[in-house]
N, C-alpha and C positions, 0 to 999 in steps of 0.2 A: 504494500500500500504506500502510495506517495505521501510523504509527510510535508509539512509546510516549508521546511527549509529547501526541499527539492523544488517545490512550487516557486519559491522566490528565485532560486537559481535559474529555473527555466525562464522566468519573466526577465531576469537580468540579461540573459543571453539573447533571447528572441526580440525583446522590446527595450533596448537600452535607452531609447529616446522617448518612450511612451510613458504614460501615467497609469499606474496600476495601484489599486487600493483594496486591501483586505479588511473586512470588518467582522468582528465576532459578536454574537449576542447569546446571553445565557438562556438556555431552555428551562424555564421554571415550571412549565406545564407541557403536556404533550401537544403535538400538532403545531409546533412553532417553527420548525425548520422547513424551508421551502426548497423543493428540487423537482426536476422532471422525472427523477428516477425513484421508484418506490422500494427499491432494494436497499434496505438500511444496513445490510452487511458490508456494503461498499461505503467508504468514508469520503470519497471525493467525487464530485459530479461536475459536468460541464453542460452548458446550454447557451444558446445565442440570444435569448430574450429574457425579459423579466416575467413572462407569463408562466407561472410555475404551479405545480400542485403542492399539497402540504403533506408532510410525513412526520413521524415521531423522530425526535433527536435525543439521544441519550445524554449528550454533554452540552456543547455549545454550537450555535450556527455560525458559519462564516460565509462571506460573500466577497468575491473578487471580480472587478471589472477591468478588462484590458482590451483596447482596440475594438470596443463594441461588443466583445464577448463577455458573458457572465459565467463565473465559476462559483459553485456553492458546495458546501459540505458540512460535516460535523467534526468537532475536535474536542480534546479534553481540557483545554485551557482557553481563557479569553485572549484575544489579540486585537491589536490595532496597528497594522503594519502598512506603511505607504511607501511606494517606490516611485521616484520621480527623477528622470534624467540620470539614471545610473546610481542614485543614492537612495537610502531608505532610513526611516526612523521608526521606533516602536516603543511602547510602554511594556508590553509583554508579548511573548510569542505563543502560538498554538502548537498542538502536537507534542513532540518531545520537548522537555523543559530545557531549551537552549539558554534560557535566561540565568540558570543557576549552575550550569556546567562549564566545561572548558570551551564550549562553542558559544558561550553567552555573547549576545550582540550588545555592545556598549551603547546604550540608548540615551538620547536626549530628545525631548519634543522640540521640533524646530519649525520655524516659519521664516522664510527668507534667510537672512544671516543670523537671526536671533535664536538662541537656545536657552532652555531652562533645565535645571537638574532633574533627573529621572524621578527622584524621590518625591517631587512635587505632584506627580501624577500617579504614583504607585499606590496600591492598596495598603492598608495597615499591615496586613500579613507579609507584604513584600518589604516595606520600608522599615518596619520595626517588629520583627518576629517575636522578640521578647515580650513586648507589651501586648501584642496580639494573643500570645499564649496565656498571659495572665488574665486578660479579659475573657478568653474562652473558658478558662478554669472557673472564673466567677459565674459565667453563664451556666456552666454545668452544676455548680453549687446551687444556684437558684432553681434550676430544673429538678434536681434530685432531692431538694430539701423542702421543708414546710415553712414558708416565710409568714410569720405571724406577728411581726411588729406592726402596731396599729397605724403608724404613720407612713408605712411603705405600701407600694403598689407596683404593678407591672404595667408600664405604659405601652401604647400601641406602636406599631411600626411607623405609621404616619407621623407620629410625634417624634420618634427617633430620627427619621429621615429629615424632618424639618430642623431638628437640633444640629444635624451634621451637614446642613446645606450652606450655600454661599451667603446666607444671611449673617453668618458668623463674621464675614469680612467687613461689614459696613458700620461706619461710625455715624451716629445720628443724634447728637446731643440736642435737647429741646423736645418739642412736641409737634405733632402733625401740622404742617403749614408754617411752623416757626422753628426752624432748625439753624444750628450754627455751622453746618456743613452742607455742601452741595450734593447732588446726586441722590436725594432721598424721596423722589417722587413715588417710587414703588414702596419704599419703607413706610411712607405716610399711609398708603392704602392698606398695608398689612396691619399697622397699629390701629387704624380706624376700624378695620374689619374685626379685629380682636375685641375692641371696645363694644362694638355692636353685638357681637356674639355673647359677650359677657352679660350684657343687659338682658338679652333674649333668654339665655340659659336660666336666669333666676326670675324671669317674668317681671322685669322692672320697666317702668315708664321712663323714657329718656328725658322727659321734662321734669321728672322728680329725682332722678338719680344720675350720677356720673360715675366714671370709673377710671382709675389710673392703673395701667397694666405694666408699668416699668419697674416696680420693686423687684429686687434680685431674689429675695426670699422673705419668709414671714417675720423674722426679727427686724430687719430693716424697714419693713412695711409698718410695723407697730411703732417703731422709734420715729418714723417719719410723721405719723399722726401726732405723737406727743410733741415733737419739735414744731409742728405746724400750728398747734393750738395752745401750747403752754409756754410760759416763761420758765427758765431754769429754776428748779426747786419747787415748782408747783406740785400740787398733791394729786395722787391717783390711787385708786383701789383696784386690786385684782385678787383672784382666788389664790390662796397660799400654795406655794409649790408642793409641800408635802401632802396637801389635800387635793391635788389634781390640777393645779395651775401650771402656768408656763413661765420660764425664766424671763421672757421678754415683758411680762406683766409686772416685773419687779420682784426681787427676792434678796433678803439680807439675813445673816445670822447675827447673834448678839455682838460678834467681834468683827464681822466683815460684810461689806456690801458685795454680794456675789454677782448680781446682774448690773450692767451699766445703766439700766433703767433706774435702779435704786441709787446710783451715783449722781445722776443728773436731776432726778425727780424724787420727791418724798413719797414713799408708798406705804400704805396701810393695808395689810392683807385681810380678806374676809375668809371665814372658815366653814367647814362642814361639821355637822353634828357627828361626833365620834361614835355614837350609838347607831345612828341610821345610815351614816355615810352620805347624807344629803346636805346640800347647801342650807345653812341656817339663814333664811331671808329676813327674819325678824331681827336677828343680831346684826346682820348687814345694815338694815335700816337704822338701827340705833347708832352703830358705829359711824355711818355716813353723816348723820346729823351732828356728831361731835367732831369728826375729822374734816368735814366740808371739802371733799375732793372736787377737782375740776373735771376729772374723767373717771368713770367707773367702767371697768372692763368685764364684760360677760364673755368669758372664753375659758377653754379647758385644754389640758394635755392628757389627763387621765381621770376623767369623770364620765361615768357611763350612762348618766341619766339626761333626759332632755332638760335644757335650761329654761326656766320660766321667765321669758323675756318681758312679759307684762309686769311682773314684780320688779324687775330691774328698771323698767321704764318709770314706774311710779316712784321708786326710790330716787332716781335721777331727777325727776321733776320736783320732788320735795326739797332737794338740796341745790338745785340749779346746776347739775352736772351733765356733761355730755355722755351719752351711752355709746361706747365702742364695743361692738360685738366681734370677737375673734373666732370665726367659724372654720379655722384652718382644718381641723380634723373632720368636720362633718359637712363641708361645703357640697360635696357630691350628693350627700343624702338630703341636704336642703334643696338642691336643684331638683331632685327627684320627688320632693315633698313626702319623704318618709320619716323626717324628724322635725322638730320645732323650727320655725322660720324666723330669723332675727329681723328681717327687713321691715316688718310691720311696726317695729318698735325702736330700732336703733337709729342713731344719727349717722354713724359711720360703721362700715363692716369691712374687716380685713380677712384675707384668706390666703393660704398657700394654694398651689395648683397641682401638687403631686401626690396628695394623700388620697382621700376618697374621690377626689375629682379626676384622678388618674391621668394627669398631664405631666408637663416637664417640671423641673425644680425651679419654681418662681413664685410670684405672689401678685395679688391685686388689692387695691383699696377702693371700695365703693363709698360714695359720700352723697348726702342729700343736697339737692339744689332746688332753686325756686323759692316760693313763699314758705315761711316757717309754719310748723304745726301750731294750732291755736294755744296748746298747753304751754309753749315756750315763748310766747309773745307777751308783751306788757299789756295786761288787761285794761289799763287806763289810757293806753295809746291806740288810737284807731288806725294808725298808719300800718301799711303792710311791711313786715320785716322779712328780709331775704336771707337764706343760708349763704354763708361766705366761705364754705369749706374748700371749694374747688381750687381757687387761686392759691390758698395757703398750702394745701396738700401738694399740689403740683410743684410749687416752688420749694417745698421741703424735700421732695424727691430730687428734682433738678432745678437749680444748681446746688441746693442745700446739702444733700447727703450722697448723691450719686453723680457720675459723669455720664458717659455714653451708655444707653440701654443695651441690653443683650437682645438684639433683634431676632436671633434664632430662637431664643426662648419665647419671645412675644409671639412669633409666628406659630410656635408649637402649642402655645396656650390656645390660639384660635382653632387649631386642629382638634385639640381635646374638647373645647367647648362645643364644636359642631357635633361631636359624638355624644356629649352630655345632653344635648337637646333631643336625642333620638329615643324612641320607645325602648330600644334594646338596653340603653343605659338605665332607664327607669326600672326595668326588670332586674338589671344587675344590682342596683342600689337596694331594692326590696330584698334580694337574696342575701346581700351583705348582712342586713339586720336579722333575717331569719337564721343565718348561719351563726351569728354571734349568740343569739338566744339559744340555739341548739347546743352550742358548745357549753354554755353556762348550765343548761338543764342536765346535760349528760354528766358533767363533772359534779354537779350538786347531788345527783343520784348516787355518786360514789363517795359522798361525804365531804366534798370540798366547800370552802366558804368564799364567797365573793363580796367585796365591798359594795354596799347599798343593796345587796341581795340579788343583783341581776344586771340587766342592761336594756337600754332603749335604742342603742346606737350600734356602732361597729366594733366597739371595744368592751373589754371586761377586765376587772382588776382582781386577781386571785390573791387572797390573804393567806400567807403561809404560816402565820404565828400559831394557829391551832396544831400545826404539824411539827412545831419546834424547828422549823427551817427558816432561812432567809432568802431573799431574791437572788443574791449573787451566786449562791451555791446551786440553786435550781436552774438558774439561767445557764450556767456552765454545763450541767448535765444535759439539759435539753439541746444545747448547741452541739455537743459531742454526738448526740443522737440525731442530728440533722433537723432539729426544730429551732428556728430562730425567733427569739423573743427578747424583751428587755426587762431587767429588774426595775422596780418602781416603789416609791414610798407609799405606805398606807396611812390613812388618818390616825394620828397618835404616835407615829414613829418619832423617835427622838433625834435620829441622825439620818441625813440623806446618804451617808457613806455606808450605812447598813440597812438598806430598805427591806421591808417585810413582804413585798408583793412581787407578782409577775403580771405584766400587762400583756394581754392577748388582743389581737385584732384580726378581722376576717376579710378586709378588702382584697388583699393580694391573692389569697386562696380562691376567693369567689371569682376573681378575674380569670383564673385557670379553669373555672367550671365546676368548682366544688358545690355540692348540694348538701342537704341536711344529713343524709346517710353517710356521706363522705366525712362530714364533720364529726359524726359519732365515732368513726374509726380514728380520726385525729385525736379525739378526747381519750380514747383507749390508749393510744401511743403516749400521750402526755401523762396519763396516770401511771403507766409502766415506768416512765422516766423518773417521775417524782418518787416512786417507791424505791428505785435504785438510789436516789439521792438520800432518802431516809435511811437506807441500809448503810450507806457510807458515813452518814452523820452520827448514827447510833454508836459507833465505836468511840466517839469523843464529841459530844454535843457542843462543846466549847471550842472546838478546833477552829483555827483561822481559815479564811477562804484559801489561802496559799496551801495550807496543810490538807484541806479538803480536796483541792485539785490534785495534789500529789497522791492522796489515798485512792482517788478515782482510778488511778492507773494500776492498782493491785489486780491480780488476775481474776479474783472472784467477782469484781465489779466490771473490769475492762471487757471481759468476755460477754457479759450480759449487754453492755452498751454497744459492742460491736454487732451483736445479733440484732438488737433493736434498730441500730442505724441501717443495717442492710435491709431490714423489712421496710423501714420508712422510705428509704431511697427507691426501692422497687415500687412501692405504692405511689410515691410522688411523681416518678418519671412517667407514669401512664397518662398524666394530665397534660393538656396542651399548654404552650407558653407563647404569649404574643411577642412581637418584635422580630429581630433577625434570627436566622436559624443558628448561627454559630457564635455570635457575640452580642 
């Protein structure tokens, strides 16, 4: 069989002054290679026109045109070889891998007298095999394991393609129509499309709500809101970190301000009732009247119940505070209308885009615009008061805290938001909650205790104190067994360094198609892992995490963990994974 090097040699001899081009296309489905010959056992074909029939191609299609003649065939590798006036250039060769052997063609993409290095057009596998292999291994870990971190998800191929697109190349400081760089006509359209899709996804009226899609992630988004509306050392209130709050809402120990939010602003946490695990709204109202915050944050990182936004609204109105809802964890569920909706009550809503929303790692800030609600206007003044958040928030993002936005991420947000608006996503969000409830129910049947007694959302917090265990030890056992979770504080914990809980989430597994029956099996795996952790811990309940990890390697425990891991990996690998096939 003639290989591609032979084809090139023939062209170079017979047509030294002609133009010949070979193009290859990957056959991702059947019936993509075109040829006049249906005999697929032969790999090289010739015909004199482009009128061709369609056949199956096992690898890649190639097409070569020379002096009006068209050559087609199948090969094992992609190629892009051109021959003009006795010279040729290529990024890769088809057929035998001449690119990596002694016959390698030293390639540069060329146009006229200009050349660029080959690594600028090579795939990741070609230009950096070491990094490619690390990413491939991580992909396999995700496929063969059970990803149950509540803030993680598996995004779509469309989102990944947008993140890796030419949008990465463009600088666009400013906003649509008002940029500090040229060449942003298309970027303006992309950002505007993203804003429109954001409002549509959450059913918002563009006359009442606006949205900034440039924040790089959730923490910068929240800090931008504080910076836009507050003077330094103004007062804010957020759910305490050990009770399920987030660092960006402010957190300080008696000796140190952990979050920079607490460095630049004065924060007073509100708490949950340690008996019920539920937010104590009456205590929040009393504390707010004493502390008089400028902003109250209704947001969570590990709180499994619906937030009562109407109560937050009343408390904010009583003390004249702005209500900021941080729906980062539940935004996908909010869009699907399966959990409480903050937009009816909040002044400003922030969210990340990569958790239950299943998009890229980025964030958005929604803000009210137009006439203010009657409750927040001066009842003795009949003039119409307008919200002024838009200008303040936009200026806080740029030029206040960020420079050029990440246009690839903004485009990827738009792709994800289009998916969010679909009926398929609503079904997905409903299943996320069903799966979380099933996980809790199955483990409760086995005697496990969950903070607040259950879940309304995508996450659940397992309390390990009744078992004499802590989160760090169980997290490690689960990790070795190919179940990925995170340790988390429970209400009443004295130290965040020794948390008593494990946080579970179901968005990622649900993306892979897990249903309730599958989650029951997941719960059985979790139970087996926890029992191994109890066995390791029983030898010395006061052992340090370091000693615990060392004891896990003893034969009597290591063998059980190896067997459990093998079962879990076999089970998990059966479920589909979105994105690219190999990385």
